[in-house]
Residue frames as a rotation matrix with the C-alpha (Angstrom) as fourth column:
MET 1
0.593 0.805 0.019 0.00
0.805 -0.593 0.007 0.02
0.017 0.011 -1.000 -0.01
SER 2
-0.248 -0.696 0.674 1.43
0.670 -0.626 -0.399 3.38
0.699 0.353 0.622 -0.97
GLN 3
-0.450 -0.013 -0.893 1.82
0.773 -0.507 -0.382 6.30
-0.448 -0.862 0.238 1.41
PRO 4
0.719 0.668 0.191 -0.28
0.679 -0.618 -0.396 9.42
-0.146 0.414 -0.898 0.77
ALA 5
-0.062 -0.749 0.660 1.65
0.761 -0.463 -0.454 12.16
0.646 0.474 0.599 -0.91
PRO 6
-0.408 -0.113 -0.906 2.63
0.773 -0.571 -0.277 15.11
-0.486 -0.813 0.320 1.31
PRO 7
0.677 0.677 -0.289 0.88
0.430 -0.682 -0.591 18.40
-0.597 0.276 -0.753 0.64
SER 8
0.163 -0.642 0.749 2.46
0.954 -0.092 -0.286 20.04
0.253 0.761 0.597 -2.39
PRO 9
-0.434 -0.355 -0.828 4.24
0.570 -0.820 0.053 23.37
-0.698 -0.449 0.559 -1.90
ALA 10
0.435 0.562 -0.703 3.11
-0.108 -0.743 -0.661 26.48
-0.894 0.363 -0.262 -3.71
PRO 11
0.853 -0.147 0.501 3.70
0.522 0.257 -0.814 26.67
-0.009 0.955 0.296 -7.45
SER 12
-0.048 -0.999 -0.021 7.24
0.990 -0.051 0.134 27.68
-0.135 -0.014 0.991 -8.40
TRP 13
-0.241 -0.031 0.970 6.14
0.490 -0.867 0.095 31.08
0.838 0.498 0.224 -9.68
ARG 14
0.771 0.588 0.247 4.58
0.051 -0.443 0.895 31.81
0.635 -0.677 -0.371 -6.27
LEU 15
0.666 -0.621 -0.413 7.75
0.674 0.264 0.690 30.79
-0.319 -0.738 0.595 -4.46
ARG 16
-0.343 -0.776 0.529 9.84
0.903 -0.427 -0.040 33.04
0.257 0.464 0.848 -6.80
GLN 17
0.209 0.509 0.835 7.42
0.167 -0.860 0.482 35.87
0.963 0.039 -0.265 -6.01
ALA 18
0.957 0.175 -0.234 7.90
0.240 -0.016 0.971 35.27
0.166 -0.985 -0.057 -2.31
ALA 19
0.171 -0.973 -0.152 11.69
0.951 0.122 0.285 35.33
-0.259 -0.193 0.946 -2.68
ARG 20
-0.343 -0.261 0.902 11.43
0.619 -0.785 0.008 38.68
0.707 0.561 0.431 -4.47
VAL 21
0.679 0.636 0.367 9.25
0.056 -0.543 0.838 40.04
0.732 -0.548 -0.404 -1.64
LEU 22
0.805 -0.416 -0.423 11.89
0.542 0.228 0.809 38.96
-0.240 -0.880 0.409 0.90
ALA 23
-0.147 -0.931 0.334 14.69
0.989 -0.150 0.016 40.46
0.035 0.332 0.942 -1.16
ARG 24
-0.182 0.174 0.968 12.87
0.285 -0.933 0.222 43.84
0.941 0.316 0.120 -1.16
GLY 25
-0.957 -0.227 0.179 12.57
-0.101 -0.318 -0.943 43.77
0.271 -0.921 0.282 2.64
GLY 26
-0.136 0.988 0.069 8.94
-0.695 -0.145 0.705 42.62
0.706 0.047 0.706 2.64
ILE 27
-0.718 0.095 0.689 7.04
-0.563 0.503 -0.656 40.54
-0.409 -0.859 -0.308 5.16
LEU 28
-0.314 0.634 -0.707 5.00
-0.628 0.419 0.656 37.53
0.712 0.650 0.266 4.24
ALA 29
-0.012 0.400 0.917 2.78
-0.867 0.453 -0.208 34.97
-0.498 -0.797 0.341 5.95
TYR 30
-0.251 -0.150 -0.956 2.98
-0.697 0.713 0.071 31.24
0.671 0.685 -0.284 5.28
PRO 31
0.818 0.575 0.025 1.72
-0.452 0.614 0.647 27.97
0.357 -0.541 0.762 6.74
THR 32
-0.390 -0.905 0.171 3.91
-0.843 0.276 -0.462 26.06
0.371 -0.324 -0.870 9.15
GLU 33
-0.876 -0.037 -0.480 3.58
0.068 0.978 -0.199 22.85
0.477 -0.208 -0.854 11.20
ALA 34
-0.521 0.684 -0.509 0.70
0.836 0.289 -0.467 24.23
-0.172 -0.669 -0.723 13.34
VAL 35
0.420 0.635 -0.649 -0.11
0.492 -0.760 -0.425 27.87
-0.763 -0.141 -0.631 12.61
PHE 36
0.733 -0.203 0.649 0.59
0.524 -0.439 -0.730 30.58
0.433 0.875 -0.216 10.06
GLY 37
0.133 -0.779 -0.612 3.91
0.842 -0.238 0.485 32.26
-0.524 -0.580 0.624 10.51
LEU 38
0.985 -0.033 -0.168 5.24
-0.106 -0.888 -0.447 35.70
-0.135 0.458 -0.878 9.61
GLY 39
0.363 -0.904 0.225 8.61
0.788 0.427 0.444 35.77
-0.498 0.016 0.867 7.93
CYS 40
0.961 -0.234 -0.148 11.23
-0.277 -0.804 -0.526 38.10
0.004 0.547 -0.837 6.55
ASP 41
0.387 -0.914 -0.125 14.94
0.177 0.206 -0.962 38.24
0.905 0.350 0.241 5.77
PRO 42
0.757 -0.074 -0.650 16.71
0.653 0.142 0.744 37.74
0.037 -0.987 0.155 9.13
ASP 43
-0.262 -0.957 -0.128 19.62
0.945 -0.281 0.169 39.91
-0.198 -0.076 0.977 8.01
ASP 44
-0.383 0.259 0.887 17.40
0.413 -0.811 0.415 42.91
0.826 0.525 0.204 7.13
ALA 45
-0.871 -0.047 -0.489 17.18
0.486 -0.228 -0.844 44.99
-0.072 -0.973 0.221 10.29
TRP 46
-0.795 0.592 -0.129 14.45
-0.602 -0.797 0.053 47.23
-0.072 0.120 0.990 8.86
ALA 47
-0.224 0.723 -0.653 12.25
-0.427 0.529 0.733 44.24
0.876 0.443 0.190 7.84
VAL 48
-0.437 0.028 -0.899 12.67
0.643 0.708 -0.291 42.58
0.628 -0.706 -0.328 11.23
ARG 49
-0.949 0.087 -0.302 11.83
0.177 -0.647 -0.742 45.77
-0.260 -0.757 0.599 13.13
ARG 50
-0.575 0.784 -0.234 8.75
-0.772 -0.425 0.473 46.26
0.271 0.452 0.850 10.94
LEU 51
-0.214 0.445 -0.870 7.69
0.044 0.894 0.446 42.65
0.976 0.057 -0.211 11.68
LEU 52
-0.695 -0.107 -0.711 8.15
0.691 0.174 -0.702 43.19
0.199 -0.979 -0.047 15.42
THR 53
-0.909 0.404 -0.107 6.06
-0.352 -0.878 -0.324 46.36
-0.225 -0.257 0.940 15.24
LEU 54
-0.318 0.830 -0.459 3.23
-0.619 0.185 0.763 44.53
0.718 0.527 0.455 13.40
LYS 55
-0.083 0.237 -0.968 3.29
0.420 0.889 0.182 41.81
0.904 -0.391 -0.173 16.09
GLN 56
0.552 0.140 0.822 3.73
-0.559 -0.669 0.490 44.32
0.618 -0.730 -0.291 18.95
ARG 57
0.845 -0.353 -0.403 6.60
0.488 0.818 0.306 42.08
0.221 -0.455 0.863 20.10
PRO 58
0.782 -0.620 -0.062 9.57
-0.490 -0.673 0.554 43.50
-0.386 -0.402 -0.830 21.97
VAL 59
0.500 -0.693 -0.519 12.93
-0.552 0.207 -0.808 42.94
0.667 0.691 -0.278 20.33
GLU 60
-0.235 -0.633 0.737 14.32
-0.971 0.119 -0.208 41.72
0.044 -0.765 -0.643 23.67
LYS 61
0.479 0.518 0.709 12.36
-0.596 0.784 -0.171 38.41
-0.645 -0.341 0.684 23.36
GLY 62
-0.673 -0.737 0.056 14.26
-0.422 0.445 0.789 37.21
-0.607 0.508 -0.611 20.28
LEU 63
0.299 0.718 -0.629 12.90
-0.934 0.084 -0.348 35.32
-0.198 0.691 0.695 17.30
ILE 64
0.241 -0.187 0.952 12.91
0.093 0.981 0.170 31.85
-0.966 0.047 0.254 15.72
LEU 65
-0.236 -0.328 -0.915 14.60
-0.928 -0.203 0.312 31.10
-0.288 0.923 -0.256 12.42
ILE 66
0.585 0.327 0.742 13.49
-0.065 0.931 -0.359 28.21
-0.809 0.162 0.566 10.19
ALA 67
-0.263 -0.718 -0.644 15.51
-0.863 -0.124 0.490 26.63
-0.432 0.685 -0.587 7.42
ALA 68
0.689 0.442 -0.575 15.32
-0.687 0.651 -0.323 23.93
0.231 0.617 0.752 4.80
ASP 69
0.604 -0.550 -0.577 18.55
0.454 0.832 -0.318 22.37
0.655 -0.070 0.752 6.04
VAL 70
0.632 -0.408 -0.659 21.21
0.690 -0.090 0.718 22.81
-0.352 -0.908 0.225 8.71
ALA 71
-0.380 -0.832 0.405 23.59
0.925 -0.337 0.175 24.64
-0.009 0.441 0.897 6.34
GLN 72
0.016 0.447 0.894 21.11
0.430 -0.811 0.398 27.56
0.903 0.378 -0.205 6.16
LEU 73
0.944 0.318 -0.088 21.33
0.193 -0.317 0.929 27.98
0.268 -0.894 -0.360 9.98
ALA 74
0.334 -0.904 -0.267 25.14
0.930 0.362 -0.065 27.78
0.155 -0.226 0.962 10.09
PRO 75
-0.306 -0.521 0.797 25.76
0.391 -0.832 -0.394 31.57
0.868 0.191 0.458 9.83
TYR 76
0.204 0.575 0.793 23.61
-0.452 -0.663 0.597 32.21
0.868 -0.480 0.125 12.90
VAL 77
0.876 0.204 0.438 24.50
-0.483 0.387 0.785 29.48
-0.010 -0.899 0.437 15.44
ARG 78
-0.315 -0.948 -0.035 27.46
-0.920 0.315 -0.235 27.57
0.234 -0.042 -0.971 16.84
PRO 79
0.277 0.412 -0.868 27.13
-0.240 0.904 0.353 23.79
0.930 0.111 0.349 16.92
LEU 80
0.569 -0.020 0.822 27.16
-0.819 0.080 0.569 21.98
-0.077 -0.997 0.030 20.23
PRO 81
-0.603 -0.798 0.030 29.53
-0.796 0.603 0.046 19.15
-0.055 0.004 -0.999 21.12
GLU 82
-0.045 0.500 -0.865 28.44
-0.307 0.817 0.488 15.53
0.950 0.288 0.117 20.59
PRO 83
-0.773 0.492 0.401 26.28
0.630 0.669 0.393 13.81
-0.075 0.557 -0.827 21.65
ARG 84
-0.246 0.731 -0.637 24.02
0.219 -0.598 -0.771 16.87
-0.944 -0.329 -0.013 22.16
MET 85
-0.426 0.051 -0.903 24.32
-0.748 -0.581 0.320 17.96
-0.509 0.812 0.286 18.50
GLY 86
-0.969 0.022 -0.248 23.57
-0.131 0.800 0.585 14.46
0.211 0.599 -0.772 17.30
GLU 87
-0.558 0.816 -0.154 20.31
0.674 0.337 -0.657 14.40
-0.484 -0.470 -0.738 19.27
ILE 88
-0.107 0.500 -0.859 19.23
-0.231 -0.853 -0.468 17.71
-0.967 0.149 0.207 17.72
LEU 89
-0.589 -0.207 -0.781 20.12
-0.782 -0.096 0.616 16.67
-0.203 0.974 -0.106 14.16
ALA 90
-0.969 0.230 0.093 18.30
0.241 0.961 0.137 13.33
-0.058 0.155 -0.986 14.59
GLY 91
-0.227 0.950 -0.215 14.98
0.619 -0.030 -0.785 15.25
-0.752 -0.311 -0.581 15.05
TRP 92
0.071 0.187 -0.980 15.40
-0.490 -0.849 -0.198 17.45
-0.869 0.494 0.032 11.95
PRO 93
-0.770 0.491 0.407 13.71
-0.344 -0.857 0.384 18.08
0.538 0.156 0.829 9.69
GLY 94
-0.315 0.709 -0.631 10.77
0.780 0.572 0.253 18.11
0.541 -0.412 -0.733 12.05
PRO 95
0.444 0.663 0.602 8.59
0.190 -0.726 0.661 20.12
0.876 -0.179 -0.448 14.43
ALA 96
0.569 -0.330 -0.753 11.31
0.814 0.091 0.574 20.67
-0.121 -0.940 0.320 17.08
THR 97
0.670 -0.366 0.646 12.77
-0.091 -0.904 -0.418 24.11
0.737 0.222 -0.638 17.78
TRP 98
0.436 -0.620 -0.653 16.12
0.889 0.412 0.202 24.20
0.144 -0.668 0.730 19.61
LEU 99
0.960 -0.279 0.025 17.97
-0.276 -0.929 0.248 26.99
-0.046 -0.245 -0.968 21.36
LEU 100
0.533 -0.844 0.063 21.55
0.827 0.503 -0.251 26.92
0.180 0.186 0.966 20.18
PRO 101
0.034 -0.576 -0.817 24.42
0.541 -0.676 0.500 29.26
-0.840 -0.459 0.289 21.06
ALA 102
0.939 0.334 -0.082 24.27
0.148 -0.606 -0.782 32.26
-0.311 0.722 -0.618 18.80
ALA 103
0.224 -0.875 0.429 27.22
0.928 0.057 -0.368 32.94
0.298 0.480 0.825 16.53
PRO 104
-0.395 -0.472 -0.788 29.24
0.769 -0.639 -0.002 35.99
-0.502 -0.607 0.616 17.66
ASP 105
-0.972 -0.043 -0.231 27.93
-0.071 -0.882 0.465 38.21
-0.223 0.469 0.855 14.85
THR 106
-0.427 0.897 0.112 24.28
0.837 0.345 0.425 37.17
0.343 0.275 -0.898 15.00
PRO 107
-0.569 0.154 0.808 22.26
-0.029 -0.985 0.168 40.38
0.822 0.073 0.565 15.09
TYR 108
-0.977 0.210 0.044 20.64
-0.075 -0.139 -0.988 41.54
-0.201 -0.968 0.151 18.34
TRP 109
-0.326 0.925 -0.197 17.29
-0.939 -0.341 -0.049 41.86
-0.112 0.169 0.979 16.58
LEU 110
0.045 0.323 -0.945 17.29
-0.428 0.861 0.274 38.03
0.902 0.393 0.178 16.27
THR 111
-0.458 -0.345 -0.819 18.61
0.462 0.695 -0.551 37.01
0.759 -0.631 -0.159 19.68
GLY 112
0.690 0.609 0.390 17.16
0.017 -0.553 0.833 39.77
0.723 -0.568 -0.392 21.83
THR 113
0.431 -0.497 0.753 18.69
-0.879 -0.419 0.227 39.65
0.203 -0.760 -0.618 25.25
HIS 114
0.878 0.017 0.478 19.70
-0.186 0.933 0.308 35.99
-0.441 -0.360 0.822 24.88
GLU 115
-0.182 -0.966 -0.182 23.02
-0.781 0.029 0.624 34.33
-0.598 0.255 -0.760 24.06
THR 116
-0.625 0.062 0.778 21.09
0.348 0.914 0.206 31.64
-0.699 0.400 -0.593 22.17
LEU 117
-0.573 0.500 -0.650 18.96
-0.812 -0.456 0.364 31.61
-0.114 0.736 0.667 19.04
ALA 118
0.019 0.693 0.721 15.81
-0.198 0.709 -0.677 29.51
-0.980 -0.130 0.151 18.47
VAL 119
-0.466 -0.246 -0.850 16.17
-0.872 -0.033 0.488 27.50
-0.148 0.969 -0.200 15.24
ARG 120
0.153 0.538 0.829 14.36
-0.206 0.838 -0.505 24.76
-0.966 -0.094 0.240 13.40
VAL 121
-0.915 -0.232 -0.331 14.88
-0.381 0.220 0.898 22.76
-0.135 0.948 -0.290 10.21
THR 122
-0.139 0.984 0.112 11.29
-0.763 -0.035 -0.646 22.53
-0.631 -0.175 0.756 9.13
ALA 123
-0.833 -0.005 0.554 9.62
0.247 0.892 0.379 19.51
-0.496 0.452 -0.741 7.59
HIS 124
0.228 0.950 -0.212 6.58
0.157 -0.251 -0.955 21.49
-0.961 0.185 -0.207 6.43
PRO 125
0.032 -0.280 0.960 6.63
0.930 0.360 0.074 21.15
-0.367 0.890 0.271 2.63
LEU 126
0.673 0.247 0.697 5.69
0.578 -0.764 -0.288 24.75
0.461 0.597 -0.657 1.80
ALA 127
0.921 -0.387 -0.034 7.83
-0.258 -0.673 0.693 26.36
-0.291 -0.630 -0.720 4.51
ARG 128
0.199 -0.877 0.438 10.73
0.319 0.480 0.817 24.20
-0.927 -0.023 0.375 3.44
ALA 129
0.157 -0.070 0.985 10.23
0.987 0.029 -0.155 25.09
-0.018 0.997 0.074 -0.27
LEU 130
0.953 0.196 0.232 10.05
0.193 -0.980 0.035 28.76
0.234 0.012 -0.972 0.71
CYS 131
0.600 -0.799 -0.032 13.46
-0.244 -0.222 0.944 28.55
-0.762 -0.558 -0.328 2.44
GLN 132
-0.033 -0.606 0.795 14.86
0.694 0.558 0.454 26.73
-0.719 0.567 0.402 -0.60
ALA 133
0.475 0.272 0.837 13.51
0.841 -0.422 -0.340 29.35
0.261 0.865 -0.429 -2.99
TRP 134
0.992 -0.096 0.080 14.83
-0.119 -0.925 0.361 32.12
0.040 -0.368 -0.929 -0.81
GLY 135
0.410 -0.889 -0.203 18.18
0.122 0.274 -0.954 30.40
0.904 0.366 0.221 -0.43
GLY 136
-0.717 -0.667 0.202 18.51
-0.097 -0.192 -0.977 30.79
0.690 -0.720 0.073 3.34
ALA 137
-0.624 0.443 -0.644 16.90
0.781 0.318 -0.538 30.85
-0.034 -0.838 -0.544 6.74
LEU 138
-0.274 0.640 0.718 13.82
0.141 -0.712 0.688 32.93
0.951 0.290 0.105 7.45
VAL 139
-0.875 0.203 0.439 12.42
-0.483 -0.316 -0.817 34.59
-0.027 -0.927 0.374 10.52
SER 140
-0.394 0.794 -0.464 9.43
0.169 0.558 0.812 32.53
0.903 0.242 -0.354 11.65
THR 141
-0.977 0.214 0.013 7.07
-0.066 -0.240 -0.969 33.90
-0.204 -0.947 0.248 14.30
SER 142
-0.440 0.876 0.199 3.40
0.835 0.480 -0.269 33.14
-0.331 0.048 -0.942 14.71
ALA 143
-0.756 0.264 0.599 1.08
0.283 -0.693 0.663 35.35
0.590 0.670 0.450 12.66
ASN 144
0.384 0.860 -0.335 -0.76
0.793 -0.121 0.597 37.21
0.473 -0.495 -0.729 15.40
PRO 145
0.126 -0.300 0.946 -0.51
-0.400 -0.888 -0.229 40.43
0.908 -0.349 -0.232 17.38
ALA 146
-0.866 -0.493 -0.085 0.85
-0.088 0.319 -0.944 39.92
0.492 -0.810 -0.319 20.89
GLY 147
-0.769 0.541 0.341 -1.80
-0.415 -0.016 -0.910 38.37
-0.487 -0.841 0.237 23.13
ALA 148
0.250 0.880 -0.404 -4.04
-0.932 0.105 -0.346 37.12
-0.262 0.463 0.847 20.28
PRO 149
0.449 -0.077 0.890 -4.32
0.008 0.997 0.082 33.48
-0.893 -0.029 0.448 19.22
PRO 150
-0.660 -0.734 -0.159 -2.05
-0.194 -0.038 0.980 32.53
-0.726 0.678 -0.118 16.30
ALA 151
0.099 0.674 -0.732 -3.70
-0.933 -0.193 -0.304 32.64
-0.346 0.713 0.610 12.89
ARG 152
-0.373 -0.147 0.916 -4.67
-0.037 0.989 0.144 29.26
-0.927 0.020 -0.374 11.48
SER 153
0.311 0.465 0.829 -5.96
0.854 0.246 -0.459 30.47
-0.417 0.850 -0.321 8.11
PRO 154
-0.651 -0.515 0.557 -5.14
0.725 -0.638 0.259 33.11
0.222 0.573 0.789 5.50
LEU 155
0.219 0.804 0.553 -8.41
0.397 -0.591 0.702 34.84
0.891 0.065 -0.449 6.35
GLN 156
0.817 0.053 -0.574 -7.36
0.574 -0.168 0.802 35.18
-0.054 -0.984 -0.168 10.02
VAL 157
-0.279 -0.958 -0.064 -3.94
0.905 -0.285 0.316 36.50
-0.321 0.030 0.947 8.88
ARG 158
-0.518 0.148 0.843 -5.74
0.543 -0.705 0.457 39.20
0.661 0.694 0.285 6.81
ARG 159
0.615 0.788 0.013 -8.04
0.447 -0.363 0.818 40.07
0.649 -0.497 -0.575 9.70
TYR 160
0.523 -0.512 -0.682 -5.01
0.737 -0.131 0.663 40.65
-0.429 -0.849 0.308 11.92
PHE 161
-0.292 -0.902 -0.318 -2.77
0.512 -0.428 0.744 42.47
-0.808 0.055 0.587 9.48
GLY 162
0.662 0.644 -0.384 -4.92
0.021 -0.528 -0.849 43.66
-0.749 0.554 -0.363 6.57
ASP 163
0.927 -0.293 0.234 -2.76
0.249 0.018 -0.968 44.97
0.279 0.956 0.089 3.72
ARG 164
0.694 -0.695 0.189 0.34
-0.692 -0.572 0.440 45.50
-0.198 -0.436 -0.878 5.89
LEU 165
0.059 -0.619 0.783 1.85
0.039 0.785 0.618 42.24
-0.998 -0.005 0.070 4.58
GLU 166
-0.366 -0.266 -0.892 3.28
-0.816 -0.369 0.445 42.07
-0.447 0.891 -0.082 1.10
LEU 167
-0.313 0.197 -0.929 2.22
-0.628 0.692 0.358 38.43
0.713 0.695 -0.093 0.53
VAL 168
0.006 0.312 0.950 0.23
-0.813 0.554 -0.177 35.64
-0.582 -0.772 0.257 2.12
LEU 169
-0.704 -0.248 -0.665 1.17
-0.587 0.730 0.350 32.18
0.399 0.637 -0.660 0.83
THR 170
0.318 0.869 0.380 -1.85
-0.946 0.320 0.058 29.90
-0.071 -0.378 0.923 1.10
GLY 171
-0.315 -0.380 -0.870 -1.50
-0.405 0.882 -0.239 26.22
0.858 0.277 -0.432 1.90
ALA 172
0.670 0.578 -0.467 -2.38
0.071 0.576 0.814 23.57
0.739 -0.579 0.345 4.42
LEU 173
0.300 -0.514 0.804 -1.01
-0.947 -0.263 0.185 23.68
0.117 -0.817 -0.565 7.94
GLY 174
-0.649 -0.549 -0.526 0.91
-0.410 0.835 -0.366 20.67
0.641 -0.022 -0.767 9.23
ALA 175
0.025 0.685 -0.728 -0.72
0.291 0.692 0.661 18.10
0.956 -0.229 -0.182 11.49
SER 176
-0.748 -0.349 -0.564 0.41
0.619 -0.062 -0.783 19.74
0.238 -0.935 0.262 14.80
ARG 177
0.373 0.927 0.044 -2.31
0.774 -0.337 0.536 21.39
0.511 -0.166 -0.843 16.85
ARG 178
0.868 -0.152 -0.472 0.14
0.259 -0.673 0.692 23.48
-0.423 -0.723 -0.545 18.88
PRO 179
0.714 -0.677 -0.175 3.23
-0.641 -0.534 -0.552 25.51
0.280 0.506 -0.815 17.98
THR 180
0.361 -0.627 -0.690 6.47
0.064 0.755 -0.653 23.52
0.930 0.192 0.313 17.91
SER 181
0.865 -0.189 -0.464 8.16
0.494 0.160 0.855 22.51
-0.088 -0.969 0.232 21.10
ILE 182
0.535 -0.763 0.361 11.21
-0.406 -0.608 -0.683 24.48
0.741 0.219 -0.635 22.15
ARG 183
0.875 -0.336 -0.348 14.12
0.484 0.623 0.615 22.85
0.011 -0.706 0.708 23.94
ASP 184
0.663 -0.744 -0.089 17.41
-0.646 -0.628 0.434 24.12
-0.378 -0.230 -0.897 25.28
GLY 185
0.709 -0.378 -0.595 20.11
-0.345 0.550 -0.760 22.57
0.615 0.745 0.260 23.09
ARG 186
-0.278 -0.930 0.239 22.68
-0.685 0.018 -0.729 22.44
0.674 -0.366 -0.642 25.84
SER 187
-0.709 0.033 0.705 20.59
-0.631 0.419 -0.654 20.62
-0.316 -0.908 -0.276 28.41
GLY 188
-0.859 0.471 -0.200 17.72
0.229 0.704 0.672 19.14
0.458 0.532 -0.713 26.39
ARG 189
-0.729 0.585 -0.355 15.30
0.364 -0.107 -0.925 20.78
-0.579 -0.804 -0.135 28.85
LEU 190
-0.278 0.754 0.596 11.81
0.884 -0.042 0.466 21.39
0.376 0.656 -0.654 27.46
LEU 191
-0.933 -0.088 -0.349 10.96
0.223 -0.903 -0.367 25.11
-0.282 -0.420 0.862 27.57
ARG 192
-0.298 0.902 -0.313 7.69
-0.876 -0.389 -0.286 25.07
-0.380 0.189 0.906 25.58
ALA 193
-0.558 0.162 0.814 5.60
0.125 0.986 -0.111 21.92
-0.820 0.039 -0.571 25.07
């Protein structure tokens, strides 16, 4: 018996459009494992500040980066010694976010007041295809203003943000009902279930 096919990512022209939006400093929404996320170029300070303003999120809290593979995260984090790093890599791609030591030149607007950065190699087909089309990691934070429930549909994204986003990629959410777990990479301690 064959396995059902995973949800297909957006058409290639839509992914190219998303990459152009990111290159111009734009913000977009896209489906992830459990909720819609907001994303932008993590190296664009202006785009990240605009995203934080939309969310009403203080820069001190830091952000999550998603990637299609570990190599896309390499500029932002330092690997941990074995066996810790092996445990992390064994769960990727997948719905697990890990706090890893930030690389020395990782921008403050990503780490906030922390010496770590939250990162995930996503298994969500569209989010993964988006990172591949972009050619790097993306900021990934839930699509909601602070204190509101995360958006679970494009309509809810539009209700929250109206025309203040350059693009909303439509697609199915992953099977998770809750945002991804977050664990401390050094200790393995669960910080968010």
